[in-house]
C-alpha positions as CSV (number, residue, x, y, z in Angstrom):
1,M,11.4,-22.4,50.6
2,Q,14.3,-20.7,51.2
3,S,15.9,-21.4,47.9
4,K,18.8,-19.1,47.5
5,L,18.0,-16.7,50.2
6,V,20.2,-17.6,52.7
7,T,23.1,-18.6,50.6
8,E,22.8,-15.3,48.1
9,A,20.6,-12.3,50.3
10,M,23.0,-12.0,53.5
11,T,26.0,-10.8,50.4
12,Q,23.5,-8.5,48.4
13,P,20.3,-6.3,49.6
14,I,17.0,-7.0,48.8
15,L,15.6,-5.6,45.7
16,C,12.2,-4.5,46.4
17,I,10.8,-2.9,42.7
18,G,7.3,-1.5,42.3
19,S,4.6,1.1,43.7
20,M,5.2,3.8,45.9
21,H,2.5,6.0,47.1
22,W,0.6,8.2,49.9
23,D,-2.6,6.4,51.3
24,L,-5.4,8.0,52.6
25,I,-7.1,5.7,54.6
26,G,-10.5,6.6,56.0
27,R,-11.9,3.9,59.1
28,T,-15.3,3.6,60.2
29,D,-16.7,1.1,63.2
30,A,-20.0,1.7,61.3
31,A,-22.2,-0.5,58.2
32,V,-20.7,1.0,55.4
33,S,-23.0,0.6,52.1
34,T,-23.0,2.4,48.5
35,G,-23.4,5.6,49.0
36,A,-23.3,5.4,52.6
37,D,-21.9,8.9,54.3
38,V,-20.6,7.6,58.0
39,P,-18.2,9.0,60.9
40,G,-14.6,7.9,60.9
41,R,-11.1,8.8,61.2
42,I,-9.4,9.8,57.7
43,S,-5.0,9.0,58.1
44,R,-2.3,9.6,55.0
45,Q,0.2,7.2,55.3
46,P,3.1,6.3,53.2
47,G,2.0,3.1,50.9
48,G,2.9,1.1,47.9
49,V,3.7,-2.4,48.2
50,A,7.4,-2.1,47.1
51,L,7.6,0.5,50.1
52,N,5.8,-0.9,52.5
53,V,8.0,-4.4,52.4
54,A,10.8,-2.3,52.0
55,I,10.3,-0.3,55.0
56,G,9.1,-4.2,56.8
57,L,12.5,-5.3,55.9
58,R,14.4,-2.5,57.1
59,R,12.5,-2.9,61.0
60,Y,14.6,-6.3,61.1
61,D,17.8,-4.5,59.9
62,M,17.8,-5.8,56.6
63,E,19.7,-3.9,53.7
64,V,17.2,-2.5,50.9
65,V,17.2,-1.2,48.2
66,L,13.9,0.4,45.9
67,L,13.5,0.2,42.7
68,S,10.0,2.7,42.0
69,A,9.1,6.0,40.6
70,V,7.3,9.2,41.5
71,G,7.0,12.5,40.5
72,Q,8.9,15.7,40.4
73,D,6.5,16.8,43.5
74,R,6.5,17.7,46.9
75,D,4.3,14.3,47.7
76,G,7.6,12.7,45.8
77,D,10.0,14.6,47.7
78,S,8.0,13.8,51.1
79,L,7.9,9.8,50.2
80,L,11.8,9.8,49.3
81,A,12.4,11.4,52.6
82,F,10.4,9.1,54.6
83,A,11.8,5.6,53.0
84,S,15.5,7.2,53.5
85,N,14.7,8.2,57.1
86,R,13.9,4.7,57.7
87,G,17.3,3.2,55.6
88,V,15.9,2.5,52.5
89,T,18.7,3.4,49.7
90,V,16.0,5.4,46.8
91,D,19.6,6.4,45.1
92,H,17.7,4.4,41.7
93,V,14.2,5.7,42.7
94,Q,13.2,7.3,38.7
95,R,11.3,11.3,39.4
96,M,9.3,12.1,36.6
97,A,8.5,15.5,35.9
98,E,5.5,14.7,33.4
99,R,3.4,12.7,35.7
100,S,2.4,13.2,40.4
101,T,2.9,10.8,42.9
102,G,0.8,8.2,43.2
103,R,-2.0,7.7,45.3
104,Y,-4.2,5.0,47.1
105,V,-7.8,5.9,48.5
106,A,-9.0,2.7,51.2
107,I,-12.3,3.1,53.1
108,E,-11.5,0.4,55.8
109,C,-14.9,-1.0,58.0
110,R,-14.4,-2.5,61.2
111,G,-10.2,-3.3,60.3
112,Q,-11.5,-4.9,57.0
113,L,-11.4,-3.7,53.5
114,H,-14.1,-2.4,52.0
115,A,-13.1,-0.5,48.8
116,A,-10.3,1.0,47.8
117,V,-9.0,2.6,44.5
118,A,-4.9,2.7,43.5
119,D,-3.5,5.1,41.2
120,V,0.1,4.1,40.6
121,R,0.5,5.3,36.5
122,T,3.3,6.9,37.6
123,V,4.9,3.8,38.5
124,E,3.4,1.7,35.2
125,T,5.1,4.8,32.8
126,A,8.4,4.4,34.6
127,A,8.2,0.8,34.4
128,A,10.2,-0.4,31.2
129,R,13.6,1.7,33.3
130,L,12.8,-0.4,36.3
131,L,15.4,-2.5,36.0
132,D,18.3,-0.3,34.3
133,P,20.2,0.0,37.3
134,L,20.9,-4.0,36.9
135,T,21.5,-3.8,33.7
136,S,23.7,-1.0,33.6
137,G,25.7,-2.3,36.3
138,R,25.1,0.7,38.5
139,L,24.1,-2.4,41.0
140,T,26.9,-4.6,40.9
141,S,30.1,-4.7,40.0
142,E,29.8,-6.0,36.5
143,Q,26.9,-6.5,34.5
144,G,25.0,-10.0,34.9
145,P,22.6,-11.9,37.0
146,W,21.3,-10.8,40.3
147,T,21.6,-13.4,42.7
148,G,20.1,-12.0,45.9
149,T,16.5,-11.6,46.6
150,V,14.2,-9.5,44.5
151,V,10.4,-8.7,45.7
152,I,8.4,-7.7,42.7
153,D,5.2,-5.8,42.7
154,G,1.8,-7.0,41.1
155,N,0.9,-3.2,40.3
156,L,3.3,-3.9,37.5
157,P,2.1,-4.1,33.8
158,E,1.3,-7.7,32.6
159,T,3.4,-7.3,29.4
160,L,6.5,-6.4,31.1
161,L,6.2,-8.7,34.2
162,Q,5.5,-11.6,31.6
163,D,9.7,-10.6,29.9
164,W,10.5,-10.0,33.5
165,S,9.8,-13.5,34.2
166,V,12.6,-14.8,31.6
167,H,14.7,-11.6,32.0
168,P,18.7,-12.7,32.2
169,A,19.2,-9.8,34.7
170,L,16.5,-12.1,37.2
171,S,17.2,-15.6,36.0
172,L,19.6,-16.5,39.3
173,A,17.7,-14.1,41.8
174,D,15.3,-15.2,44.5
175,L,12.2,-14.0,43.1
176,R,9.2,-13.3,45.5
177,L,6.1,-12.3,43.8
178,V,3.6,-10.1,45.6
179,S,0.0,-9.7,44.6
180,A,-1.3,-6.3,44.7
181,S,-5.2,-7.5,44.5
182,P,-7.6,-9.8,43.0
183,A,-8.0,-7.5,39.7
184,K,-4.8,-7.7,38.9
185,V,-3.1,-11.2,40.5
186,R,-3.0,-12.9,37.3
187,R,-0.3,-10.6,35.7
188,L,1.6,-13.2,38.1
189,R,0.6,-16.4,36.4
190,P,4.4,-16.4,34.3
191,F,5.8,-17.0,37.3
192,L,4.0,-20.1,38.1
193,E,6.3,-21.8,36.3
194,L,9.1,-20.7,37.9
195,P,10.3,-23.8,40.6
196,G,12.7,-20.8,42.3
197,A,10.2,-18.3,42.8
198,T,8.0,-17.6,45.5
199,L,4.0,-15.8,45.2
200,Y,2.6,-15.1,48.2
201,L,-1.4,-14.6,47.5
202,N,-4.6,-14.4,49.4
203,R,-7.4,-16.9,49.1
204,L,-9.0,-14.3,47.0
205,E,-6.3,-13.7,44.6
206,A,-5.8,-17.5,44.1
207,G,-9.3,-18.0,43.8
208,Q,-9.1,-15.4,40.9
209,M,-5.7,-17.0,39.7
210,C,-7.0,-20.2,38.6
211,G,-11.2,-18.6,38.2
212,R,-12.6,-20.6,40.8
213,E,-13.5,-19.9,44.1
214,F,-11.4,-21.9,47.3
215,P,-13.0,-22.2,51.3
216,T,-9.4,-22.4,52.3
217,A,-6.2,-21.4,52.4
218,R,-4.9,-24.8,52.5
219,A,-8.0,-25.7,49.1
220,A,-6.0,-23.3,47.0
221,V,-2.3,-23.8,47.6
222,Q,-3.1,-27.2,46.8
223,T,-4.8,-26.9,43.4
224,L,-1.7,-24.3,42.6
225,S,0.7,-26.9,43.4
226,M,-1.2,-29.6,41.1
227,F,0.4,-27.4,38.1
228,S,3.1,-25.2,39.4
229,P,6.5,-26.0,40.9
230,A,6.7,-22.3,42.6
231,H,6.4,-21.9,46.3
232,I,2.7,-20.8,46.7
233,V,2.2,-18.9,50.0
234,V,-1.5,-18.3,50.6
235,T,-3.1,-16.5,53.6
236,D,-6.7,-16.1,54.7
237,G,-6.6,-13.8,57.7
238,E,-7.6,-15.2,60.8
239,R,-9.0,-18.4,59.0
240,G,-5.1,-19.5,58.3
241,I,-2.1,-19.6,56.4
242,A,-0.8,-22.2,53.8
243,A,2.3,-22.8,52.2
244,K,3.8,-24.9,49.8
245,T,7.3,-26.1,50.5
246,G,9.1,-29.4,49.2
247,R,6.1,-32.1,48.7
248,Q,4.4,-30.5,51.9
249,V,1.7,-28.3,52.5
250,L,2.0,-26.2,55.8
251,T,-0.9,-24.6,57.6
252,V,-0.8,-21.6,60.5
253,Q,-3.3,-20.8,62.8
254,P,-3.0,-16.9,63.3
255,D,-3.7,-16.2,66.4
256,G,-7.2,-14.0,66.8
257,V,-7.1,-10.3,67.5
258,R,-9.8,-7.6,67.4
259,A,-8.7,-5.7,63.3
260,I,-7.8,-2.2,63.4
261,Q,-6.7,-2.2,60.3
262,S,-6.2,-4.1,57.3
263,T,-4.3,-2.2,55.0
264,G,-0.6,-3.5,54.7
265,A,-1.2,-6.6,56.4
266,G,0.2,-8.9,53.4
267,D,3.3,-6.5,52.9
268,V,4.4,-7.0,56.6
269,F,4.1,-10.7,56.2
270,V,6.1,-11.0,53.2
271,A,9.0,-8.8,54.7
272,A,8.9,-11.2,58.1
273,H,8.3,-14.2,56.3
274,I,11.5,-13.2,54.5
275,H,13.5,-12.2,57.3
276,A,12.6,-15.6,59.4
277,E,13.9,-17.8,56.2
278,S,17.2,-15.7,56.2
279,Q,17.6,-16.9,59.9
280,Q,17.3,-20.1,58.3
281,L,14.2,-20.7,60.5
282,S,12.4,-24.3,59.3
283,P,9.2,-23.4,57.0
284,M,6.8,-23.9,59.7
285,E,8.8,-21.5,61.7
286,A,8.8,-18.8,59.4
287,L,5.5,-18.9,58.2
288,T,4.5,-18.7,62.5
289,V,6.6,-15.6,63.2
290,A,5.2,-14.1,59.8
291,A,1.5,-14.7,60.7
292,R,2.2,-13.0,64.2
293,S,3.8,-10.3,62.5
294,A,0.8,-9.8,60.5
295,T,-1.2,-10.3,63.1
296,W,0.0,-8.0,65.3
297,H,-0.4,-5.1,62.5
298,V,-3.7,-6.3,62.4
299,G,-4.2,-5.1,65.8
300,G,-2.2,-1.9,65.8
301,T,0.5,-3.0,67.5
302,D,4.0,-3.0,66.8
303,C,4.4,-5.4,63.9
304,R,7.9,-7.7,64.9
305,P,8.6,-10.6,66.4
Protein backbone atom coordinates (compact mmCIF):
# COMPACT_ATOMS: atom_id res chain seq x y z
CA MET A 1 0.00 0.00 0.00
CA GLN A 2 3.05 2.22 0.17
CA SER A 3 3.11 3.20 -3.56
CA LYS A 4 5.44 6.21 -4.03
CA LEU A 5 5.32 7.33 -0.40
CA VAL A 6 8.64 5.91 0.77
CA THR A 7 10.69 6.95 -2.25
CA GLU A 8 9.27 10.44 -2.74
CA ALA A 9 7.73 11.79 0.46
CA MET A 10 11.02 11.50 2.35
CA THR A 11 12.37 14.41 0.28
CA GLN A 12 9.21 16.50 -0.07
CA PRO A 13 6.79 17.87 2.51
CA ILE A 14 3.35 16.33 2.70
CA LEU A 15 0.61 18.55 1.33
CA CYS A 16 -2.67 18.64 3.29
CA ILE A 17 -5.42 20.24 1.22
CA GLY A 18 -8.85 21.12 2.54
CA SER A 19 -10.68 22.39 5.58
CA MET A 20 -9.47 24.10 8.72
CA HIS A 21 -11.95 25.58 11.18
CA TRP A 22 -12.90 25.93 14.83
CA ASP A 23 -14.77 23.01 16.40
CA LEU A 24 -17.40 23.56 19.07
CA ILE A 25 -18.07 20.17 20.66
CA GLY A 26 -20.64 19.32 23.31
CA ARG A 27 -19.99 16.07 25.17
CA THR A 28 -22.44 14.33 27.48
CA ASP A 29 -22.93 10.98 29.17
CA ALA A 30 -26.70 11.39 29.03
CA ALA A 31 -28.97 9.91 26.38
CA VAL A 32 -29.64 12.46 23.64
CA SER A 33 -32.80 12.56 21.54
CA THR A 34 -34.47 15.19 19.38
CA GLY A 35 -35.29 18.22 21.53
CA ALA A 36 -33.20 17.02 24.46
CA ASP A 37 -31.47 19.53 26.75
CA VAL A 38 -28.86 17.67 28.79
CA PRO A 39 -25.90 18.51 31.04
CA GLY A 40 -22.40 18.07 29.69
CA ARG A 41 -19.15 19.79 28.75
CA ILE A 42 -18.50 22.14 25.82
CA SER A 43 -15.06 22.67 24.32
CA ARG A 44 -13.67 24.79 21.50
CA GLN A 45 -10.70 23.45 19.60
CA PRO A 46 -8.98 23.71 16.20
CA GLY A 47 -10.32 21.23 13.66
CA GLY A 48 -10.99 20.42 10.03
CA VAL A 49 -9.81 17.32 8.18
CA ALA A 50 -6.79 18.94 6.52
CA LEU A 51 -5.66 20.70 9.68
CA ASN A 52 -6.21 17.64 11.88
CA VAL A 53 -4.15 15.42 9.61
CA ALA A 54 -1.45 18.09 9.32
CA ILE A 55 -1.18 18.41 13.11
CA GLY A 56 -1.15 14.62 13.40
CA LEU A 57 1.74 14.35 10.95
CA ARG A 58 3.68 17.03 12.82
CA ARG A 59 3.47 14.90 15.98
CA TYR A 60 5.78 12.53 14.10
CA ASP A 61 8.04 15.41 13.03
CA MET A 62 7.00 15.10 9.38
CA GLU A 63 7.23 18.23 7.23
CA VAL A 64 3.76 19.47 6.29
CA VAL A 65 2.40 22.25 4.08
CA LEU A 66 -1.26 23.22 4.54
CA LEU A 67 -3.32 24.45 1.57
CA SER A 68 -6.58 25.84 2.91
CA ALA A 69 -8.50 29.06 3.48
CA VAL A 70 -9.68 31.07 6.47
CA GLY A 71 -11.43 34.39 6.91
CA GLN A 72 -9.69 37.70 7.39
CA ASP A 73 -10.78 37.62 11.04
CA ARG A 74 -9.55 36.84 14.55
CA ASP A 75 -10.63 33.21 14.26
CA GLY A 76 -8.46 32.90 11.17
CA ASP A 77 -5.53 34.61 12.89
CA SER A 78 -5.70 32.26 15.85
CA LEU A 79 -6.03 29.13 13.67
CA LEU A 80 -2.99 30.09 11.61
CA ALA A 81 -1.02 30.83 14.77
CA PHE A 82 -2.02 27.47 16.25
CA ALA A 83 -0.87 25.57 13.16
CA SER A 84 2.31 27.58 12.71
CA ASN A 85 3.31 27.16 16.37
CA ARG A 86 3.13 23.38 15.83
CA GLY A 87 5.40 23.49 12.82
CA VAL A 88 2.86 23.37 10.00
CA THR A 89 3.75 25.59 7.04
CA VAL A 90 0.80 27.95 6.53
CA ASP A 91 2.38 30.38 4.05
CA HIS A 92 0.00 29.25 1.30
CA VAL A 93 -3.26 29.37 3.29
CA GLN A 94 -5.59 31.90 1.67
CA ARG A 95 -7.22 34.73 3.61
CA MET A 96 -10.78 35.48 2.48
CA ALA A 97 -11.89 39.01 3.32
CA GLU A 98 -15.48 38.35 2.30
CA ARG A 99 -15.84 35.16 4.38
CA SER A 100 -15.62 34.24 8.05
CA THR A 101 -13.45 31.36 9.22
CA GLY A 102 -15.25 28.02 9.10
CA ARG A 103 -16.92 26.34 12.06
CA TYR A 104 -17.99 22.85 13.05
CA VAL A 105 -20.53 22.05 15.74
CA ALA A 106 -20.89 18.51 17.11
CA ILE A 107 -22.72 16.67 19.87
CA GLU A 108 -21.00 13.58 21.24
CA CYS A 109 -23.01 11.21 23.42
CA ARG A 110 -21.03 8.76 25.55
CA GLY A 111 -17.98 9.16 23.34
CA GLN A 112 -19.85 8.63 20.06
CA LEU A 113 -20.86 11.26 17.52
CA HIS A 114 -24.60 11.96 17.75
CA ALA A 115 -24.89 14.80 15.23
CA ALA A 116 -22.77 17.49 13.62
CA VAL A 117 -23.00 20.48 11.30
CA ALA A 118 -19.97 21.66 9.29
CA ASP A 119 -19.72 25.16 7.83
CA VAL A 120 -16.86 24.93 5.31
CA ARG A 121 -18.10 27.58 2.88
CA THR A 122 -14.88 29.56 3.15
CA VAL A 123 -12.66 26.76 1.88
CA GLU A 124 -15.30 25.82 -0.71
CA THR A 125 -15.19 29.38 -2.04
CA ALA A 126 -11.40 29.32 -2.26
CA ALA A 127 -11.18 25.73 -3.49
CA ALA A 128 -10.52 26.51 -7.16
CA ARG A 129 -7.30 28.31 -6.16
CA LEU A 130 -5.98 25.82 -3.62
CA LEU A 131 -3.62 24.21 -6.15
CA ASP A 132 -2.17 27.56 -7.27
CA PRO A 133 1.07 27.05 -5.26
CA LEU A 134 1.68 23.89 -7.33
CA THR A 135 0.73 25.20 -10.75
CA SER A 136 2.58 28.50 -10.25
CA GLY A 137 5.80 26.81 -9.15
CA ARG A 138 5.76 28.44 -5.70
CA LEU A 139 6.07 25.04 -3.99
CA THR A 140 8.48 23.54 -6.51
CA SER A 141 11.69 24.65 -8.11
CA GLU A 142 10.00 24.34 -11.48
CA GLN A 143 6.45 23.83 -12.67
CA GLY A 144 5.59 20.17 -12.87
CA PRO A 145 3.69 17.36 -11.17
CA TRP A 146 4.06 16.94 -7.42
CA THR A 147 5.72 13.61 -6.66
CA GLY A 148 5.24 13.43 -2.91
CA THR A 149 2.24 12.65 -0.74
CA VAL A 150 -0.93 14.75 -0.99
CA VAL A 151 -3.75 14.41 1.54
CA ILE A 152 -7.07 15.61 0.08
CA ASP A 153 -10.10 16.39 2.23
CA GLY A 154 -13.50 15.16 1.03
CA ASN A 155 -15.11 18.46 2.11
CA LEU A 156 -14.05 20.06 -1.17
CA PRO A 157 -16.61 20.60 -3.96
CA GLU A 158 -17.53 17.58 -6.07
CA THR A 159 -16.76 19.17 -9.44
CA LEU A 160 -13.36 20.28 -8.19
CA LEU A 161 -12.47 16.81 -6.91
CA GLN A 162 -13.49 15.39 -10.27
CA ASP A 163 -11.04 17.77 -11.96
CA TRP A 164 -8.30 16.99 -9.46
CA SER A 165 -8.56 13.26 -10.11
CA VAL A 166 -7.06 13.93 -13.56
CA HIS A 167 -5.13 17.13 -12.79
CA PRO A 168 -1.57 17.17 -14.27
CA ALA A 169 -0.14 18.70 -11.08
CA LEU A 170 -1.28 15.62 -9.09
CA SER A 171 -0.67 12.96 -11.74
CA LEU A 172 2.48 11.59 -10.04
CA ALA A 173 1.47 12.20 -6.42
CA ASP A 174 0.78 9.61 -3.75
CA LEU A 175 -2.85 10.64 -3.21
CA ARG A 176 -4.55 10.07 0.15
CA LEU A 177 -8.28 10.80 0.09
CA VAL A 178 -9.94 11.33 3.46
CA SER A 179 -13.72 11.22 3.57
CA ALA A 180 -15.35 14.03 5.53
CA SER A 181 -18.73 12.39 6.18
CA PRO A 182 -21.19 9.85 4.75
CA ALA A 183 -23.10 12.75 3.18
CA LYS A 184 -20.05 13.81 1.14
CA VAL A 185 -18.27 10.53 0.47
CA ARG A 186 -19.51 10.11 -3.11
CA ARG A 187 -17.47 13.16 -4.04
CA LEU A 188 -14.44 10.87 -3.86
CA ARG A 189 -15.73 8.34 -6.41
CA PRO A 190 -13.43 9.56 -9.26
CA PHE A 191 -10.39 8.54 -7.21
CA LEU A 192 -11.61 4.94 -7.04
CA GLU A 193 -10.37 4.63 -10.60
CA LEU A 194 -6.76 5.49 -9.70
CA PRO A 195 -4.47 2.55 -8.81
CA GLY A 196 -2.08 4.83 -6.90
CA ALA A 197 -4.69 6.47 -4.69
CA THR A 198 -5.58 5.47 -1.12
CA LEU A 199 -9.10 6.12 0.17
CA TYR A 200 -9.83 6.25 3.90
CA LEU A 201 -13.49 5.58 4.72
CA ASN A 202 -15.50 4.38 7.66
CA ARG A 203 -18.02 1.57 7.25
CA LEU A 204 -20.98 3.93 6.88
CA GLU A 205 -19.15 5.99 4.27
CA ALA A 206 -18.23 2.85 2.34
CA GLY A 207 -21.91 1.93 2.36
CA GLN A 208 -22.90 5.33 1.00
CA MET A 209 -20.21 5.01 -1.67
CA CYS A 210 -21.76 1.75 -2.87
CA GLY A 211 -25.41 2.50 -2.15
CA ARG A 212 -25.78 -0.39 0.31
CA GLU A 213 -25.05 -1.31 3.91
CA PHE A 214 -22.09 -3.45 4.94
CA PRO A 215 -22.03 -5.63 8.06
CA THR A 216 -18.27 -5.28 8.51
CA ALA A 217 -15.30 -3.25 7.34
CA ARG A 218 -13.93 -6.36 5.62
CA ALA A 219 -17.13 -6.81 3.61
CA ALA A 220 -16.92 -3.17 2.53
CA VAL A 221 -13.33 -3.52 1.36
CA GLN A 222 -14.06 -6.73 -0.50
CA THR A 223 -16.94 -5.13 -2.39
CA LEU A 224 -15.11 -1.91 -3.23
CA SER A 225 -12.09 -3.90 -4.39
CA MET A 226 -14.21 -5.70 -6.97
CA PHE A 227 -14.45 -2.56 -9.11
CA SER A 228 -11.67 -0.29 -7.82
CA PRO A 229 -7.90 -0.64 -8.32
CA ALA A 230 -7.27 1.94 -5.60
CA HIS A 231 -6.02 1.09 -2.11
CA ILE A 232 -9.01 1.01 0.24
CA VAL A 233 -8.94 1.37 4.02
CA VAL A 234 -12.22 1.03 5.92
CA THR A 235 -12.54 1.61 9.66
CA ASP A 236 -15.38 0.56 11.94
CA GLY A 237 -14.31 1.68 15.39
CA GLU A 238 -13.63 -1.11 17.85
CA ARG A 239 -15.38 -3.58 15.50
CA GLY A 240 -12.32 -3.65 13.28
CA ILE A 241 -10.35 -2.18 10.38
CA ALA A 242 -9.83 -3.67 6.94
CA ALA A 243 -7.63 -2.71 4.01
CA LYS A 244 -6.86 -3.94 0.53
CA THR A 245 -3.18 -4.27 -0.27
CA GLY A 246 -2.33 -5.92 -3.55
CA ARG A 247 -4.70 -8.87 -3.81
CA GLN A 248 -5.02 -9.30 -0.06
CA VAL A 249 -7.61 -7.96 2.37
CA LEU A 250 -6.03 -7.41 5.77
CA THR A 251 -7.99 -6.99 8.99
CA VAL A 252 -6.99 -5.56 12.36
CA GLN A 253 -8.96 -5.73 15.59
CA PRO A 254 -8.29 -2.62 17.73
CA ASP A 255 -8.03 -2.86 21.48
CA GLY A 256 -11.17 -2.01 23.41
CA VAL A 257 -11.28 1.32 25.23
CA ARG A 258 -13.82 3.44 27.08
CA ALA A 259 -14.71 6.13 24.53
CA ILE A 260 -14.15 9.67 25.74
CA GLN A 261 -14.24 11.44 22.35
CA SER A 262 -14.73 10.58 18.71
CA THR A 263 -14.18 13.80 16.75
CA GLY A 264 -10.89 13.65 14.86
CA ALA A 265 -10.22 9.95 15.45
CA GLY A 266 -10.25 9.16 11.74
CA ASP A 267 -7.77 11.96 11.04
CA VAL A 268 -5.47 10.64 13.77
CA PHE A 269 -5.66 7.23 12.10
CA VAL A 270 -4.72 8.67 8.69
CA ALA A 271 -1.72 10.60 10.03
CA ALA A 272 -0.43 7.58 11.95
CA HIS A 273 -0.89 5.31 8.93
CA ILE A 274 1.01 7.66 6.61
CA HIS A 275 3.84 7.94 9.12
CA ALA A 276 3.97 4.18 9.68
CA GLU A 277 4.24 3.55 5.94
CA SER A 278 7.00 6.16 5.67
CA GLN A 279 8.93 4.03 8.19
CA GLN A 280 8.61 1.10 5.76
CA LEU A 281 6.53 -0.99 8.12
CA SER A 282 4.63 -3.87 6.57
CA PRO A 283 1.01 -3.20 5.57
CA MET A 284 -0.24 -5.13 8.61
CA GLU A 285 2.13 -3.34 10.98
CA ALA A 286 1.12 0.06 9.57
CA LEU A 287 -2.58 -0.70 10.08
CA THR A 288 -1.93 -1.93 13.62
CA VAL A 289 0.04 1.18 14.57
CA ALA A 290 -2.63 3.46 13.09
CA ALA A 291 -5.42 1.58 14.85
CA ARG A 292 -3.60 1.88 18.17
CA SER A 293 -3.15 5.64 17.72
CA ALA A 294 -6.84 6.15 16.91
CA THR A 295 -7.84 4.02 19.91
CA TRP A 296 -5.70 6.09 22.23
CA HIS A 297 -7.26 9.25 20.84
CA VAL A 298 -10.78 7.93 21.44
CA GLY A 299 -9.75 7.04 24.98
CA GLY A 300 -8.48 10.57 25.55
CA THR A 301 -4.75 9.83 25.75
CA ASP A 302 -1.67 10.65 23.67
CA CYS A 303 -2.24 9.28 20.17
CA ARG A 304 1.41 8.67 19.30
CA PRO A 305 2.73 5.07 19.39
